[in-house]
VEXZATOR-351458 format. One record per residue (C-alpha): residue number from 1; residue in one letter; x, z negated, y negated. Coordinates in nm, 4 decimals. Example, Ala and Ser with C-alpha at 12.3 -4.5 7.8 and 13.67 -1.06 7.14 Angstrom:
VEXZATOR-351458
<node><k>1</k><r>A</r><east>1.2300</east><up>-0.7800</up><north>0.4500</north></node>
<node><k>2</k><r>S</r><east>1.3670</east><up>-0.7140</up><north>0.1060</north></node>
end
This chain:
VEXZATOR-351458
<node><k>1</k><r>M</r><east>8.2812</east><up>-2.8941</up><north>-18.4450</north></node>
<node><k>2</k><r>V</r><east>8.1300</east><up>-3.1905</up><north>-18.6296</north></node>
<node><k>3</k><r>K</r><east>7.8932</east><up>-3.4112</up><north>-18.4330</north></node>
<node><k>4</k><r>A</r><east>7.5989</east><up>-3.5873</up><north>-18.5926</north></node>
<node><k>5</k><r>V</r><east>7.4370</east><up>-3.9160</up><north>-18.4914</north></node>
<node><k>6</k><r>T</r><east>7.1838</east><up>-4.1393</up><north>-18.6589</north></node>
<node><k>7</k><r>F</r><east>7.1995</east><up>-4.5144</up><north>-18.6990</north></node>
<node><k>8</k><r>G</r><east>6.9287</east><up>-4.7415</up><north>-18.8314</north></node>
<node><k>9</k><r>K</r><east>6.6283</east><up>-4.8928</up><north>-18.6611</north></node>
<node><k>10</k><r>R</r><east>6.3847</east><up>-4.8893</up><north>-18.9541</north></node>
<node><k>11</k><r>E</r><east>6.5272</east><up>-4.6056</up><north>-19.1601</north></node>
<node><k>12</k><r>R</r><east>6.7514</east><up>-4.3527</up><north>-18.9855</north></node>
<node><k>13</k><r>V</r><east>7.0805</east><up>-4.2680</up><north>-19.1581</north></node>
<node><k>14</k><r>R</r><east>7.2663</east><up>-3.9538</up><north>-19.0494</north></node>
<node><k>15</k><r>F</r><east>7.6378</east><up>-3.9877</up><north>-18.9785</north></node>
<node><k>16</k><r>L</r><east>7.8867</east><up>-3.7061</up><north>-18.9163</north></node>
<node><k>17</k><r>G</r><east>8.2141</east><up>-3.7084</up><north>-18.7266</north></node>
<node><k>18</k><r>G</r><east>8.2613</east><up>-3.8250</up><north>-18.3737</north></node>
<node><k>19</k><r>A</r><east>8.6373</east><up>-3.7894</up><north>-18.3482</north></node>
<node><k>20</k><r>T</r><east>8.8507</east><up>-4.0679</up><north>-18.2137</north></node>
<node><k>21</k><r>I</r><east>9.0380</east><up>-4.2534</up><north>-18.4838</north></node>
<node><k>22</k><r>A</r><east>9.3615</east><up>-4.1046</up><north>-18.3503</north></node>
<node><k>23</k><r>D</r><east>9.2244</east><up>-3.7487</up><north>-18.3942</north></node>
<node><k>24</k><r>W</r><east>9.0236</east><up>-3.7939</up><north>-18.7150</north></node>
<node><k>25</k><r>K</r><east>9.1379</east><up>-3.5929</up><north>-19.0181</north></node>
<node><k>26</k><r>P</r><east>9.0585</east><up>-3.7733</up><north>-19.3452</north></node>
<node><k>27</k><r>I</r><east>8.8279</east><up>-3.6048</up><north>-19.5934</north></node>
<node><k>28</k><r>E</r><east>8.7785</east><up>-3.6950</up><north>-19.9573</north></node>
<node><k>29</k><r>G</r><east>8.4661</east><up>-3.8599</up><north>-20.0859</north></node>
<node><k>30</k><r>A</r><east>8.2585</east><up>-4.1752</up><north>-20.0967</north></node>
<node><k>31</k><r>A</r><east>8.0889</east><up>-4.2779</up><north>-19.7737</north></node>
<node><k>32</k><r>V</r><east>7.9582</east><up>-4.5463</up><north>-19.5443</north></node>
<node><k>33</k><r>Y</r><east>8.1347</east><up>-4.5305</up><north>-19.2079</north></node>
<node><k>34</k><r>A</r><east>8.0914</east><up>-4.6621</up><north>-18.8557</north></node>
<node><k>35</k><r>L</r><east>8.3523</east><up>-4.7411</up><north>-18.5920</north></node>
<node><k>36</k><r>T</r><east>8.2104</east><up>-4.7095</up><north>-18.2407</north></node>
<node><k>37</k><r>Y</r><east>8.3075</east><up>-4.7048</up><north>-17.8751</north></node>
<node><k>38</k><r>K</r><east>8.1415</east><up>-4.5833</up><north>-17.5577</north></node>
<node><k>39</k><r>Q</r><east>8.0359</east><up>-4.8909</up><north>-17.3638</north></node>
<node><k>40</k><r>D</r><east>7.9423</east><up>-4.6917</up><north>-17.0506</north></node>
<node><k>41</k><r>P</r><east>8.1062</east><up>-4.3477</up><north>-17.0764</north></node>
<node><k>42</k><r>L</r><east>8.0284</east><up>-4.2478</up><north>-16.7172</north></node>
<node><k>43</k><r>N</r><east>7.6554</east><up>-4.3212</up><north>-16.7111</north></node>
<node><k>44</k><r>R</r><east>7.5785</east><up>-4.2836</up><north>-17.0833</north></node>
<node><k>45</k><r>P</r><east>7.8446</east><up>-4.0473</up><north>-17.2223</north></node>
<node><k>46</k><r>R</r><east>7.6606</east><up>-3.9808</up><north>-17.5498</north></node>
<node><k>47</k><r>A</r><east>7.5740</east><up>-4.3444</up><north>-17.6300</north></node>
<node><k>48</k><r>H</r><east>7.7921</east><up>-4.5204</up><north>-17.8868</north></node>
<node><k>49</k><r>T</r><east>7.8090</east><up>-4.8942</up><north>-17.9559</north></node>
<node><k>50</k><r>V</r><east>7.8889</east><up>-4.9850</up><north>-18.3175</north></node>
<node><k>51</k><r>V</r><east>8.1861</east><up>-5.2161</up><north>-18.3699</north></node>
<node><k>52</k><r>Y</r><east>8.1952</east><up>-5.2087</up><north>-18.7506</north></node>
<node><k>53</k><r>F</r><east>8.0173</east><up>-5.0639</up><north>-19.0553</north></node>
<node><k>54</k><r>G</r><east>8.2223</east><up>-5.0207</up><north>-19.3735</north></node>
<node><k>55</k><r>E</r><east>8.2093</east><up>-4.8433</up><north>-19.7083</north></node>
<node><k>56</k><r>T</r><east>8.4675</east><up>-4.6739</up><north>-19.9246</north></node>
<node><k>57</k><r>A</r><east>8.4922</east><up>-4.4852</up><north>-20.2528</north></node>
<node><k>58</k><r>D</r><east>8.7185</east><up>-4.2294</up><north>-20.0832</north></node>
<node><k>59</k><r>L</r><east>8.7734</east><up>-4.1762</up><north>-19.7122</north></node>
<node><k>60</k><r>A</r><east>9.1154</east><up>-4.0211</up><north>-19.7841</north></node>
<node><k>61</k><r>L</r><east>9.2635</east><up>-4.3276</up><north>-19.9609</north></node>
<node><k>62</k><r>P</r><east>9.5718</east><up>-4.4792</up><north>-19.7945</north></node>
<node><k>63</k><r>E</r><east>9.3951</east><up>-4.8189</up><north>-19.7854</north></node>
<node><k>64</k><r>M</r><east>9.1205</east><up>-4.6593</up><north>-19.5792</north></node>
<node><k>65</k><r>Q</r><east>9.3724</east><up>-4.5232</up><north>-19.3310</north></node>
<node><k>66</k><r>N</r><east>9.5351</east><up>-4.8668</up><north>-19.3051</north></node>
<node><k>67</k><r>E</r><east>9.1995</east><up>-5.0306</up><north>-19.2272</north></node>
<node><k>68</k><r>L</r><east>9.1215</east><up>-4.7743</up><north>-18.9575</north></node>
<node><k>69</k><r>S</r><east>9.4680</east><up>-4.8150</up><north>-18.8072</north></node>
<node><k>70</k><r>R</r><east>9.4185</east><up>-5.1918</up><north>-18.7946</north></node>
<node><k>71</k><r>W</r><east>9.0879</east><up>-5.1471</up><north>-18.6090</north></node>
<node><k>72</k><r>W</r><east>9.2491</east><up>-4.9030</up><north>-18.3696</north></node>
<node><k>73</k><r>H</r><east>9.5264</east><up>-5.1468</up><north>-18.2781</north></node>
<node><k>74</k><r>E</r><east>9.3010</east><up>-5.4530</up><north>-18.2576</north></node>
<node><k>75</k><r>N</r><east>9.0235</east><up>-5.2969</up><north>-18.0502</north></node>
<node><k>76</k><r>S</r><east>9.1429</east><up>-4.9960</up><north>-17.8532</north></node>
<node><k>77</k><r>G</r><east>9.2764</east><up>-5.1956</up><north>-17.5597</north></node>
<node><k>78</k><r>A</r><east>8.9599</east><up>-5.3965</up><north>-17.5040</north></node>
<node><k>79</k><r>K</r><east>8.7035</east><up>-5.1322</up><north>-17.5868</north></node>
<node><k>80</k><r>G</r><east>8.8684</east><up>-4.8016</up><north>-17.4993</north></node>
<node><k>81</k><r>E</r><east>8.8874</east><up>-4.5313</up><north>-17.7588</north></node>
<node><k>82</k><r>L</r><east>8.7319</east><up>-4.5987</up><north>-18.0965</north></node>
<node><k>83</k><r>F</r><east>8.5300</east><up>-4.3253</up><north>-18.2659</north></node>
<node><k>84</k><r>F</r><east>8.4762</east><up>-4.2641</up><north>-18.6367</north></node>
<node><k>85</k><r>F</r><east>8.1479</east><up>-4.1508</up><north>-18.7963</north></node>
<node><k>86</k><r>Y</r><east>8.0736</east><up>-4.1244</up><north>-19.1698</north></node>
<node><k>87</k><r>H</r><east>7.7664</east><up>-4.0903</up><north>-19.3914</north></node>
<node><k>88</k><r>P</r><east>7.8693</east><up>-3.8990</up><north>-19.7076</north></node>
<node><k>89</k><r>M</r><east>7.7445</east><up>-4.0537</up><north>-20.0320</north></node>
<node><k>90</k><r>P</r><east>7.8899</east><up>-3.8339</up><north>-20.3103</north></node>
<node><k>91</k><r>G</r><east>7.8460</east><up>-3.9777</up><north>-20.6572</north></node>
<node><k>92</k><r>S</r><east>7.7490</east><up>-4.3193</up><north>-20.5220</north></node>
<node><k>93</k><r>N</r><east>7.8769</east><up>-4.6491</up><north>-20.6539</north></node>
<node><k>94</k><r>R</r><east>7.9989</east><up>-4.9434</up><north>-20.4474</north></node>
<node><k>95</k><r>Y</r><east>7.6669</east><up>-5.1263</up><north>-20.4832</north></node>
<node><k>96</k><r>E</r><east>7.4720</east><up>-4.8306</up><north>-20.3388</north></node>
<node><k>97</k><r>R</r><east>7.7122</east><up>-4.7889</up><north>-20.0464</north></node>
<node><k>98</k><r>N</r><east>7.7149</east><up>-5.1613</up><north>-19.9798</north></node>
<node><k>99</k><r>L</r><east>7.3319</east><up>-5.1667</up><north>-19.9582</north></node>
<node><k>100</k><r>V</r><east>7.3394</east><up>-4.9060</up><north>-19.6803</north></node>
<node><k>101</k><r>K</r><east>7.6290</east><up>-5.0799</up><north>-19.5035</north></node>
<node><k>102</k><r>E</r><east>7.4684</east><up>-5.4250</up><north>-19.5183</north></node>
<node><k>103</k><r>K</r><east>7.1306</east><up>-5.2939</up><north>-19.4000</north></node>
<node><k>104</k><r>L</r><east>7.2892</east><up>-5.1297</up><north>-19.0963</north></node>
<node><k>105</k><r>A</r><east>7.5116</east><up>-5.4309</up><north>-19.0244</north></node>
<node><k>106</k><r>A</r><east>7.2061</east><up>-5.6608</up><north>-19.0349</north></node>
<node><k>107</k><r>E</r><east>7.0179</east><up>-5.4384</up><north>-18.7887</north></node>
<node><k>108</k><r>Y</r><east>7.3019</east><up>-5.3847</up><north>-18.5398</north></node>
<node><k>109</k><r>Q</r><east>7.5055</east><up>-5.7043</up><north>-18.5923</north></node>
<node><k>110</k><r>P</r><east>7.8369</east><up>-5.5463</up><north>-18.4871</north></node>
<node><k>111</k><r>D</r><east>8.1195</east><up>-5.7857</up><north>-18.3995</north></node>
<node><k>112</k><r>G</r><east>8.3423</east><up>-5.6572</up><north>-18.6796</north></node>
<node><k>113</k><r>N</r><east>8.0928</east><up>-5.7402</up><north>-18.9548</north></node>
<node><k>114</k><r>D</r><east>8.0634</east><up>-6.1103</up><north>-18.8641</north></node>
end
């Protein structure tokens, strides 16, 4: 089952996914993605804190998997399990994806986008 969440304070953007990075199965296609963790899983089990917003021309590219693996190893110990959400943008170019990514990063200011 695919979960859906929205990010964005001014304009909501729908993201799909919700699997941990360890369990996520890559799909093909251009997208903006978010890496998150649950800051307070006991009291707020559905709330996710964004660690990083990124963009890619294809979620299934090996480079994409390497980037996610790096995030997993760098952050899983300090922040628990990392979760992966994606906003499909079929037919988009890098400029269009980067606009969405930068807008969300400016609103949330996640540590990984500093």
